[in-house]
N, C-alpha and C positions, 0 to 999 in steps of 0.2 A: 530599802528593801532587798539589797543584795544577797542577804541569806535565805530568800524565799525562792520557791520553785518556780519555774517559768514555763509556758507552753511554748510549743514551736511558733506560735504567731506572736511572741512578745513584741518583737521589733516591730511588727505590723500594727499593732495596738498603739505603740507610742508615735508611729508616723501618722497616725490618723488622728493624733491628738487625744486619744483615752486619758480619762481619769482613773489611775491605777489604784486598787487598795488590798490589802492583804485580805485574802479570802481563804480560810481554812489552810493557812502556811503558802498559799500561793499569790503571785502577783497576777492580778486579774483586773479585766476593764469594767469599771462600773458603770461607765456612761461615755458617750462620743460626743454627740450632739445635745444631750439632755435626756434624762429618761423619760418624761412625758412624750416628747417627740418619738422616741424609739418604741415606746409602748404603742403609741398610735398607728406607727408605722406597721407593726407586726399585727394590730387588730383590724387594718384596713388593706394592707397590701403584702408585703412580706419583710422578713429580715433574717440575719443569722447570727448566732451566738457561738463563741468559742469556749465550749464546756469541756476542753481537754484535761481539764485539772480532775474530771470525775475519774475514778478507777477504772481500769479495764482489766479483767482477769479472765483467762482461758481455762474452761474445763472440759474434762473428756467425759463423754456419753457413758463410759463404762461405770462410771461411778453415780450414776443417776439416782439410785436407791439411797445412797448416802447423803447426797444432796437433798433428797426429798424429807429426810429426817430433820434437817435444819431449817425448813422454811414451812409458812402456814398454808400455802397454796399448792395445788396438785399440779405437779410437773412432769410425772412419769408418763402420763397419756398427752402430753402436749404434742401435737403433730409437728412434724420439722417445718421451719421457715415461719416459725410463729414468736412472737414476743410476750414475755408474761412480766407483768407487775407483781412483787410479792415482798414479804418481810421475812428477814431472818429474825428468830425468836429466841430468847433466853429460856431457860426452864421455869420461871416464872410467868412467861408468856409476854414478857414486855419486848419492846423492839431494839434489835440490834442495829439494824439498818434496813430501811426500803431501798428496793434494788429492780433494775430490769433484767431479765435473762432474755437473749436472743439464741433461739434455738436453731441450729442447722444439722446436717444429716449425722454427722460424727463427732460434734462439740457443741459446747456453749460459750458464749461471751457473756461475762456477768458484769454489769455497770453498776457500780455503788457510789456513794457520794464521797467526795473528797476527803471530807474530815474523818471517815469511817474506813478508808482504804485499809490502813495498818490493822485496826480492828477486825474486819473482815478476813484478811490473810491471816490472822492470829487464831480466829474461830476455825477456818478451813484447816490449818495445821494441827490444832487440838483435835480435830475430828477426822484426821487421816485423809483429808482430800487434796489429790494432787492437783496443783495448777501452775499457770505461769502468768504473771504480771506482764501484761504487754502495753501499758499504760505510756512507757517512755518513749517507745518506738511509734506510736500512732498518735493521730487526733482525733478529736471528737467535734464536729460541727453539727448544731441543729439548726435546720433551716424551717422556719415556721412562717404561717400566715396564710390567707384567704386564697392568694395568688400562687402560694408556693408550688403546689402540685401541678399547675399548670405551666408554670416556667420551667419546671424540672424535667417534665415528661419529654421534652423532645430529646434529651440526653440520656435518661434514665427509665429503666421499665418500673412502674409504680405499682408496689405491693398494695393489698387491701388494709384496713386499719389493724394495727397491732401484727403485722407479718413482716417477714424478713426478706432480704433479697442480696444478691452479691454480684458486681461486676467487675473482672479481673481480681485484684486486689483490695477493692473497695466494698465494705459491708455496710448495709445498712436496714434500716427499719422506719415504717409509716408510725412513730411514736413521737412525743413531745410533751413538753411542760408549761404550755401557754395556753392551752383551750383552744387554739386554732389547729388546723390541719397542718401536716409538714413531715420532714423527714430528718432522722438522724443519722449522721455517716460517721463511719470510723475509717479512717484513712492514713496509709503509711506516711510518715512524715515527709519523706522525700517527694511527696504528691499534693502536701497541703497548699503549698503557694499557688500551685496551678489550679487547684480546686477553687481557692479564694478570688483568684483572677476571672475564673468562669463563672462565679456568683456574682461578681461585681459588672460583669458585663451583661448579666440579666437584671440589673438595676435592683440587685438583692444586696443591702447594705450592712454593717454590721451593728449589733446592739449590745449593750452592757448587762451585766448581773443585777444592776437597779431595776430595769425594765423587767427581766426575767422574774424577779421577784414579785413586781405588781402584777403582772400577767399571772403567774400561778396563782396568786391570791384572789384576783377576779375569777378565775377558773375553778375556785374553791379546791386546790390542791394543797395538800400538807408539804411541810417542809420539815426533813429531819432536824432535831435540836430545837424545834419550837411545837410542832404539834404531833411527832413523834420522837421518843427519846428512850433511855434504858429504864425509865420509870413510867413509861405509857405503853400500853399493848395497842396493838391493831384495832380490837374492838373497841378499846376506849377512844382512839383517834377516828371513830365513825367508820373504818375499814373492814366492817364485818363481812363486806363480800370478798375479800381477799381470802378468807378462811374456808378453801374448800379442801384441804388436803385430810384424806381419811386415815391416813397411815399415823402411827404413833410418834409424831415428831415433837421435837423439844417445846414445851409450852402449851401443847394441846389440852391437858386437862385443865388448866387455868383458864384458857380461852372459851372452851365449852361450857366452863361453869358461869363465867361472865355473860355468856350469850343466854343460857337457861335461865339464870337468875335475875339478871340486870344488875346485880350489887358490883357496882364498878365506877370509875369516873366516867364523864361525857364530856365530849368535844363537841359545841355548838356554833353554827355561825351566827354573826350579829350584822345588823346594820344601826348606823346611828346617823341622823340628819343634821346634827349641830356642826358647828366649825371646829371645836376641839377633837383631836384624834385619840381614841383609847389605844395606846401603843402596848407592845409587849411589855408583860410586869403590871400592867394596870390592874387593881383589884376590882373585882366585877361580884354581883350578888343577884340571885335570881330567887326571890321569895325569901326561904331562910337557908339557901344552899349556896355557898362561897364557891368563888372561881377566881381565874387568873387569866388575862389575855394572854394568848399565845404569839398571835401575830394581829397587827392592826394597822391599817393605812388608808389615806384617801385613794378610792377608786376613780382613775380617770375615766372610766365611761359613765359611771353612775354618778360621778362628783359629789359623793359625800363619801364618809368612813364605813369599812367594812371591816370583817375579821373574825379570828375564832377565839373562843372562851373556852377553857377546860374547867369543868365544874367538879366538886368532890363526889356529886351523886346528881341523879336525874333532876335537873329543874322542874319546878312545880307549875311554873308560868311562861309564857313566851316573852315576858318583859324583863330587862336586865338593867342593872344600876351600876354604873361606872363610878369610880372615885378617882377623878383626874385632878391631881395636886389639890385634894381637899374639896373639889366641888362635884357635887353628885349629880350625875346627868343619865338620862334613861334612854335606853336603846332597846331594840328588839331582836329576838331570836328568830332565825328563819330555818326551815327544814330543805327548802329547793334550793339550787345553785345561785349564785350572786348574778351570773349571767345566764339567764334562759332563754 
């Protein structure tokens, strides 16, 4: 894996015995003591994730109108010190990437998926948006879990949910990707080792990308490349709530039409009480509507398979049939979150 990108904490991961995998061109920790143990640690206590592979791009407030033309959510009226989850959309309404904006008084920090950093940079360039990629100079550490806020509060001012704050040269937001409370920190590389020591002294230990994926799935959160792609729109992915931009942004006409007519693909959550797991790519069917599993795994909390299915059109029933290696098994589609 010598030709892969590494984060500032790569040697730390190795000293902790992490299983290293290739993730979007980066050597990243999949697990340390096992995905299940790390999953439960975040659900019941706290853990941290090195997510420094994700792109970090600094934008200037002066181009907020131009930026607004590229995303489906309202950003012009977003107050300072707020975070915004949104999607960059193509002219046809499909998703270029789902991202987080951290808004400060005179600039934005845009956090994008590692696999899409180059694509976002190219998109910004084509649309004459000035930016600075600060990924190589910073680290991004996500501290998550029900005890995380209490542990961090002795050293950091805790913002409200989806708000941002800064302390010296550390910028952070009360956001995350696990379904638990927590804070994501952007830290200069020359201070990240000190920060990790601080977390370990609080008994907050590292977790890998394996647990991050099972946590996000349990939390009913999409993953780009699976629930969102260049062929799937935010509306089709069940993210209609992000479509709040009233300006004439790229893809607006298509998304408005999908909302008003219902003529589109539909992403649905499923549960299955059997032992087999309907995994990514499993063929599914509800009534006469065909679908494909985008993500599927065992829920460590619920102890049975859960996941998402993308249907060609609106499924007529809450029953879904999966074809798992030639065996037809039946599950249920649900509208509520997996963990309520």
